[in-house]
C-alpha positions in Angstrom: 69.3 -9.1 57.1 66.3 -7.2 56.0 65.2 -7.6 52.4 64.1 -4.6 50.3 60.8 -5.6 48.5 61.1 -2.6 46.2 64.2 -4.1 44.7 62.6 -7.5 44.3 62.2 -8.1 40.5 59.2 -10.3 41.0 57.5 -7.5 43.0 58.3 -5.0 40.3 56.8 -7.3 37.6 53.7 -7.6 39.7 53.4 -3.8 40.1 53.8 -3.4 36.3 51.0 -5.9 35.6 48.7 -4.3 38.0 49.2 -0.9 36.4 48.6 -2.4 33.0 45.4 -4.0 34.1 44.1 -0.7 35.5 44.9 1.1 32.2 43.1 -1.6 30.2 40.0 -1.2 32.4 40.1 2.6 32.0 40.4 2.2 28.2 37.5 -0.3 28.1 35.3 2.0 30.1 36.2 5.1 28.0 35.7 3.3 24.7 32.6 1.3 25.8 30.1 2.9 23.4 32.5 2.7 20.5 33.3 -0.9 21.3 29.5 -1.7 21.3 29.1 0.1 18.0 32.0 -1.7 16.3 30.8 -5.1 17.5 27.0 -4.7 17.2 26.5 -2.3 14.3 27.0 -4.9 11.6 24.2 -7.0 13.1 21.7 -4.1 13.3 22.7 -2.8 9.9 22.1 -6.3 8.5 18.6 -6.4 10.1 17.8 -3.0 8.7 19.0 -4.2 5.2 16.7 -7.2 5.4 13.7 -5.2 6.4 14.5 -2.6 3.7 14.7 -5.3 1.1 11.5 -7.0 2.2 9.5 -3.8 2.1 10.8 -2.8 -1.3 10.6 -6.1 -3.1 8.5 -8.6 -1.2 5.8 -7.2 1.2 4.9 -3.7 2.3 2.3 -2.0 4.5 0.4 1.1 3.4 -2.0 3.4 5.1 -5.4 4.3 3.6 -5.9 8.1 3.7 -9.2 8.5 1.8 -12.6 7.0 1.2 -12.3 6.2 -2.5 -12.0 2.5 -1.8 -15.0 2.1 0.5 -16.5 -0.3 1.4 -13.5 -2.5 0.8 -11.2 -0.3 2.9 -11.8 2.5 5.4 -9.7 5.5 6.2 -7.0 4.4 8.7 -6.7 0.8 7.5 -3.2 -0.6 7.2 -3.1 -2.9 4.2 -0.6 -5.6 3.4 0.8 -5.4 -0.2 2.4 -8.2 -2.1 5.2 -6.3 -3.9 6.4 -9.3 -5.9 2.9 -10.3 -7.3 3.6 -8.6 -10.7 7.4 -8.5 -10.6 9.4 -5.4 -10.2 10.0 -2.2 -12.2 12.0 0.9 -11.7 9.1 2.4 -9.9 9.3 -0.3 -7.3 12.3 1.5 -5.9 11.9 4.5 -3.6 11.2 7.7 -5.7 11.4 5.5 -8.9 15.2 5.5 -8.7 15.5 2.0 -10.0 17.0 0.7 -13.3 14.9 0.3 -16.4 14.1 -3.3 -17.2 13.6 -4.7 -20.7 11.0 -7.3 -19.7 7.3 -7.2 -20.5 5.8 -3.9 -19.6 9.1 -2.7 -18.2 9.1 -5.3 -15.4 11.4 -8.0 -14.2 9.5 -11.3 -13.6 6.5 -9.3 -14.8 2.9 -10.5 -14.6 -0.2 -8.6 -15.7 -2.8 -7.8 -13.0 -6.1 -9.5 -13.3 -9.5 -7.8 -13.5 -10.7 -7.1 -10.0 -7.3 -7.0 -8.4 -6.8 -4.2 -5.9 -3.4 -2.6 -6.7 -1.1 0.1 -5.4 0.7 2.2 -7.9 2.6 5.4 -8.5 0.5 8.1 -10.2 1.4 8.5 -13.9 2.7 12.1 -13.4 3.2 12.4 -9.6 5.4 10.7 -7.1 2.2 9.8 -5.1 1.0 6.2 -4.3 -2.6 5.4 -5.1 -4.8 2.4 -4.5 -7.6 1.3 -6.9 -9.2 -1.7 -8.4 -8.3 -3.0 -11.9 -11.4 -2.9 -14.2 -9.9 -3.0 -17.7 -6.9 -4.8 -19.2 -5.0 -3.9 -22.3 -7.4 -4.0 -25.3 -10.6 -3.8 -23.2 -13.3 -1.2 -23.9 -14.6 0.4 -20.7 -17.5 2.7 -20.5 -19.8 4.1 -17.9 -23.4 4.6 -19.2 -26.0 6.2 -17.0 -24.1 5.1 -13.8 -23.5 1.6 -14.9 -20.3 -0.2 -16.0 -20.0 -1.6 -19.4 -17.0 -3.8 -20.3 -16.3 -4.8 -24.0 -19.8 -3.6 -24.9 -21.5 -5.8 -22.3 -23.3 -4.5 -19.2 -21.5 -5.8 -16.1 -24.4 -6.9 -13.9 -24.7 -5.8 -10.3 -26.8 -7.0 -7.4 -28.2 -4.5 -4.9 -27.6 -5.5 -1.3 -29.1 -2.6 0.7 -29.4 1.2 1.0 -28.1 3.0 4.1 -26.4 6.1 5.5 -23.0 6.5 7.1 -20.9 9.4 8.4 -18.1 10.3 6.1 -14.5 10.9 7.3 -14.9 14.6 6.6 -18.0 14.8 8.7 -20.8 14.7 6.2 -23.6 12.2 5.9 -23.6 10.0 2.8 -26.6 8.0 1.5 -25.5 5.1 -0.6 -26.6 1.9 -2.3 -24.3 -1.1 -1.6 -23.9 -3.4 -4.7 -22.1 -6.6 -5.4 -20.5 -7.0 -8.8 -18.7 -9.8 -10.7 -16.1 -9.0 -13.4 -15.6 -11.4 -16.2 -12.5 -13.5 -15.5 -12.0 -11.6 -12.2 -13.2 -11.5 -8.7 -16.5 -10.3 -7.1 -16.6 -7.3 -4.8 -18.8 -4.7 -3.2 -19.0 -1.1 -4.2 -21.0 2.1 -3.4 -23.2 4.3 -5.5 -24.6 7.5 -3.9 -28.4 8.0 -3.9 -30.8 10.8 -2.9 -33.6 10.8 -0.3 -35.9 9.2 -2.9 -33.5 6.2 -3.3 -32.5 7.4 -6.8 -28.9 7.3 -7.9 -27.2 10.6 -8.1 -25.4 11.6 -11.2 -21.7 12.4 -10.9 -19.0 13.4 -13.4 -17.9 9.8 -14.0 -21.4 8.3 -14.5 -21.5 9.1 -18.2 -18.3 8.6 -20.2 -17.2 7.9 -23.8 -15.8 4.4 -24.5 -12.2 4.0 -23.3 -10.1 1.6 -25.2 -7.3 0.6 -22.9 -3.9 0.9 -24.7 -1.3 -1.9 -24.7 0.8 -1.8 -21.6 -1.8 0.1 -19.6 -4.7 -0.6 -17.1 -8.1 1.0 -16.4 -8.6 1.4 -12.7 -11.5 2.6 -10.5 -12.3 3.1 -6.8 -15.0 1.0 -5.1 -16.7 4.2 -3.9 -17.7 5.0 -7.4 -19.0 8.5 -6.9 -16.1 9.5 -4.7 -13.1 8.4 -6.7 -10.8 10.2 -9.1 -9.7 7.4 -11.3 -9.2 6.3 -14.9 -12.6 7.8 -15.9 -10.9 11.2 -15.5 -7.8 12.6 -17.2 -4.4 12.3 -15.7 -4.6 15.9 -14.6 -7.7 15.4 -12.5 -7.7 11.7 -12.0 -5.5 8.8 -13.1 -6.1 8.3 -16.8 -4.7 5.1 -18.4 -2.3 3.6 -15.9 1.0 2.3 -17.3 1.6 -1.2 -15.9 5.2 -0.4 -15.1 4.0 2.0 -12.4 2.1 -0.8 -10.5 3.8 -1.5 -7.1 1.9 -4.5 -5.9 -1.3 -6.3 -5.1 -3.2 -5.4 -1.9 -4.1 -8.6 -0.2 -5.2 -8.0 3.4 -6.2 -5.4 5.9 -3.7 -6.0 8.6 -5.5 -3.8 11.1 -7.9 -0.8 11.3 -7.6 2.4 13.2 -11.0 3.4 11.8 -13.3 4.9 14.4 -17.1 5.2 14.1 -19.3 6.6 16.8 -22.6 4.7 16.7 -25.4 7.0 15.9 -29.1 6.2 15.3 -29.8 5.7 11.6 -26.2 5.6 10.6 -24.2 2.5 9.8 -20.7 1.8 11.1 -18.3 -0.4 9.1 -16.7 -3.3 11.0 -13.1 -2.9 12.1 -10.9 -5.5 10.5 -7.8 -7.5 11.6 -5.8 -9.5 9.1 -8.9 -9.7 6.8 -8.6 -10.8 3.2 -9.7 -8.3 0.6 -12.5 -9.0 -1.8 
């Protein structure tokens, strides 16, 4: 007697299972991308959240677009900024969309910068990030007399290192004196003053000022390229004016790397490219 396999219950069950497996494979193939997104998206979102948090509150990297902080930094340098050095304020958040804090100077875990610190900050009236050096603290009297810095009615001494020429980022040739200066209670650093062909210092708008008494909760900041910096020596409309401490973003600590390029030319000096170099 011949058996009919199509009527065999076991055979029917096997056919059903095979059909179900094939459907499952098709569904997996059709939904592969969605399956990947559902399973992997939380991990990648978590990584992005950590990076976002680190850049806002802990460490960030900024690009130097101008020559106002030469010779400490060159155009194209990427600098590492410690965002937690002075605590956080509402301006720490993107577009200043953070909450207002009731701590000292409008900061949470707030610390006041020291003289000589290089800081990044949001301009007092614009949503633009600047970088300058802290010269005066609250209560300090800052003045520029005949091209020299006076702090609390005392001349801040400087030591000339050398005179030289270099090619500016804009293409012009600058002739400068390189000086080293020490701030009371702060750090020592180098800065530029422009000179003429007779080795005499040129006079610029910020070389003669009235005394500035830094208000409470504010800082007085300047660029290291003294004759090429719009800073606290100028009004907030044309420079920075007095900088509210709550607008400070962090302390610049290192040049991570440089994209600065300088074609060697006879008689012109090229700055050294830097990699993870500590700032003066």
